[in-house]
N, C-alpha and C positions, 0 to 999 in steps of 0.2 A: 609211447612207441607202439604198444600193442594195439591201441585204437587206430593209429595211423596204418598199421599193417592190415587190420580188419577192413578199414575203408578202402585201401588199395585192392584187397582181394574182392571186395564187393563190386568195385568199379570194373575189375577185370571180368567178373561173372556177367555183369550187365552188358559190357562191351561185347563179350562173346555171344551172349543171347541175341543182341541186336544184329551181330554179324551173321548168326545162324538164320535169323528171320529174313535177312536180305538174300539168303541163298535158296529160298523157297518161294513158291507162288501158289495160288489157288485158282482153279477154274470156277466160274467163267472169267474171262479176261475183261469183259465189259458187260454191263447189265443187259445190253441188247446189241445186235449186230449180225444180220444174216449175210450169207455168202462171203465169208471173210477171205481176204487175199493178202499175201505179204510177199515182198521181194527185198533182198538185201543188197546194198552197194556202199562201198567206201566206209564200212564200219557202222552203218545205220540200217535199221529195218524201216521200210515204208509199208504201211498197212492201209487197207481200205475195205469198206463193206457197203452193202446196199443201204441207201437212205431214202430212195424213192423220188426225192426232189432236187438233189444236187450231188456233186462229186467232191469228196473230201479225202485228205491223206493225213495219217498219223505218222509222226517221225519219232523214232526212239532207238536207243542202243540195245534195249532189252525188250523183246516183243512181249514178254510176260507182264510187263509193266505198262500196258496200254492205258490204264486208268489215269496215269500221270503223264502220258505222252503229249507232245505238242500236236494239236490238231489244226489243220488249215483247210478251209473250203477253197477249192481251186477253180470251180466252175459252177455256175447256175444257168440252166438253159433259158433262152428267151421264151417268152410266152407265145402261144399260138403257132407252134411248129409241129412237125411230125415227131419230134424228139423232146418235147417239153415236159412230159410226164412219165411216171412209172420207170424211173431210171433204176435198172437192176444189174446186179453182179458185175461191178466195175473191176477191171484188172489193170495193173500198172506193169509195163514192160519197158526194158531198156534195149533198144535195137539200133545198132550201127551209130552209136553216139548220141541218140536222141531218146527222150521218154515218150511213151505212148500210153494213153488211158483209153481202154476199150470198154464199152458198156452197151447194154440194150435199153431202148426207150421207145415210147409211143406218144400218141396225141391224146391219151386218155382211154383209148379203145385197145384192149389187149390184142385184138386181131392184127393190129398194125405194128406190133413190136418188130424192130429191126436193130441191126448192130451199127454202132457209130464209134468214131475215134477222135481223140484230141492229140495234139503234138506239142512238145516242149523241148527246146534246145538247151535249157539250163542244165548245169551239172547236178543240181539238187532239184528234184521235182516239186518241192514246196516253194521254190523260188522261180523267178522268170515268168514268162507269159505262156499260157496255154491257148493254143489255136485250134479251133474246131475244123477238122479236115473232112467231115462228111460221113456218109454211109459207107460201110464196108460189106459187100455182099456178092453172091454169085449171080449168074444170069437168071436164075429162077425167081429171085426176089421174093422168096417165101418167108413166112414168119420165122424169126430167129432170136434166140437169147443165149445167155451163158457162154460167151465167147472166151476162148483162150488161144494163145499162139505159142509155138515152140519151134526150135531149130533142130534139124537132124541132117548130119553130113553136108552142112552148108546150105541146105534148103529150108526156107521158112514155110510153116504150115499154119492154117487156122482150123480149129475144131469148135463146134458149137452144137446146141440143141435146136432142132427145127421140126417143122411140119412137112410131110410129104406133099400135101396139097394146100388148099386154102381154108380147110375146116379143122377145128380142134378136136381130133379124135385120138391122136397119139403123138408123143414126142420121141424123135429119133436123134442119134448122134451122127453128125456129118463131119467130113474133113475135106479140105481143099488146099491146093498149093497156092502160095502167095508170090506175087511179082515183087512186091515190096511191103512195107509195114502197113500200108493203107489200101492195098489193091489185091484182090483175089484173081488168080490166073487159072483158067480152066474150070471144068465142072466140079460140082460138089459130089462127094461119094458117101453113101450111107454105110456106116461101119457097125452100127448097133441099133437094135430095136428091142423093146421089151419082149422076152420070150419065156422066161421062167416065172413061176407063180409069185416069187418074192419081188418081181419087178412090176407086178400088175395090181397092186393095191392102189385103187384110184377112184373109189366111189365118191360121187359128189352129191348124190341124192336125186330122187325122181323129178324134183322140180328144177333141177339144173339142166342146162343145155350146153354141152352134152352131160348125161348123168354119170358117166364114167370116162376117165382118161388114163391110159397107160403111159408111163413116163420113163424115159432115159434123159438125163440132163446133167449140167455141171461138169463137163469133161475136163480133166486135168492130167497133164503128163508128168510122170515120175520116171527118171532115167536111172538105170543101175546096170553096170557092166555093159553087156551088149544087148540089153533088152530095154524096150519102152513099155511102160505100164500106163495104160489110160484108165484112170480111176474116175468113175462117174457115179451120179446119184440116181437111184432107181425108186420107182413108185411115187405116188403123189406126196408132195411136201405137206399136204393137209392131213396126212395119215401118220400114225406113230411108226409105220413100217418103212418110212423113208430110210434108205440104207445105201451103202457104197458097194458098187460092183467093180469088176476089173476086166479089161481087155489087155492082152499081151501080144507084142509083136517084136520081131528082131529088128535092130536098128539098120540091118543090111537088107531088109525086105522092101518091097514096093508098098509104101504106106497108103497109097491111093487104091490099092487092091483090097477089098473087104476081106478076102480070104487070108490076108496076112495077119489079121487080128483074131486071136482066140479068146473067147469069152469064158470066164470062170463060172462054174455051174452054181456056186453058192456066193452069197454076199461076203465081202471081206471086212465089213465093219457095219454093225447094226445096233439097234436099240438094246439097252441093258436095263430092264425094269428093276432088277435087284440093286443097281447102282443109281437109280433115279435119273436115267438119261434116255430121252426119247427122240426119235426122228433125227439121228445124227447124219449130217451130209454136207454137200456143197463145200468141199474142202480145198485147201492148198497145202503146199509143202515148203519147209525151210530147213536150212542147216543151222546148227549151233554156231555161235561166233567163232569157235576154234575149228569148225568144220568136221568134228569127229562124230557128231550125232545127227540123226535124221528125225524130224518132227513133222507131225500132221496138225494142221489148223483146220477146225471145222465148226459148224454151228449145230446146236441141238436145243431141245426143249427140256425143261426140268420136271414137267408133269405131263401125263397123257392127255391127248385131246387138245393141245395148244395150237396145233396147226401151223400155218405159214405166216403168222403175225410177228409182232415186235417182241414176243416172248423168246424167240430164238436168240441165243447168245453165243459168242465165239469162245472156243476152248482149244487148248493145245496139249499135246502129249507126245512123248518120245515113242518111236517105234523101231523095230529091228527087222532082220531079214531071215528068211527060211533057207534051208540047205539048198533048195532049188533056185535060189536067187530072187525069189519073189518077196514082196513086203509082208511083214507080219504086224498088223495094226493092233492086234489084241482086242480088248473090249473098251468102250468108253468109260473113263474113270469117273468116280463120284466127284461132285463139286464140293467145294469147301474143305478139301483135304490137301494138306501141304505136299507139294511136289518139288523135286529138285529143279532149279532153273537150268536152262540150257548151258552146256559146258563152255567155258571161256568168258562168261559174264563176270 
């Protein structure tokens, strides 16, 4: 009898240990994956990141378990087009009953990067047929990457990173009103340019053309109470100083007026050498399954000097809110450390 009791107790300990293990996760979520994006619908999280050559979606009930998630390639561009190569920063959005996948692509020449979109009418974006709907751009038709869309007070907007002219000297953030999910209506408005020192780390070397580029890119909208926070990535991704900055606007303001957006003078999320996290940026946001927690999803490097390559990996961590209603992202957490999974899993 004593042996049976001992065995039962041992089984209980093992079971509890396994249960505890299931309630934690460790960063990074995948070995590689730049520009991570996630959206939740009908009890599932749909994740994507830059691959360069195609568009793919990971489907899972627990975003922290991407390594075991079902992955599906949804589209491979045809060869020989203006959008066949360098597919960057895809984002999946559900708009008026349809799925849209936005992304930037070119013909192999970075100067020709523009924004494109696919459409899917299926309930599940990993099912059904994806249809290429074409380029989405304003009348200037300038270089554009890192697209995102959001709705405010019934109006749909597009935000992206672009050039003022036709030469790569600086990346700015633009906003435009949308007529529908595939069409920009009206002119683009520049709402952010690199102005602080922490936004201007961008040396590429004397042999490069250009030798230096100032960068604002990767704009993402975070809504809280009556405020809109536009979180963006600043400085070159090829530097360890790649970091997140923030613009703030009232949801009741004219979002097409650059004066409506106030820029924070310091980065809101930056490298943490003491934690072994470098160049954190190009993020997205998600809620825990029960809706009680706010999480940031971002990519980062594990060592200094790793730049913009495949060493960038997706990481997730919970964040809170300051007394003034603005987000408090804290510092990037160490990888390989057990963290509590999002509440409700």
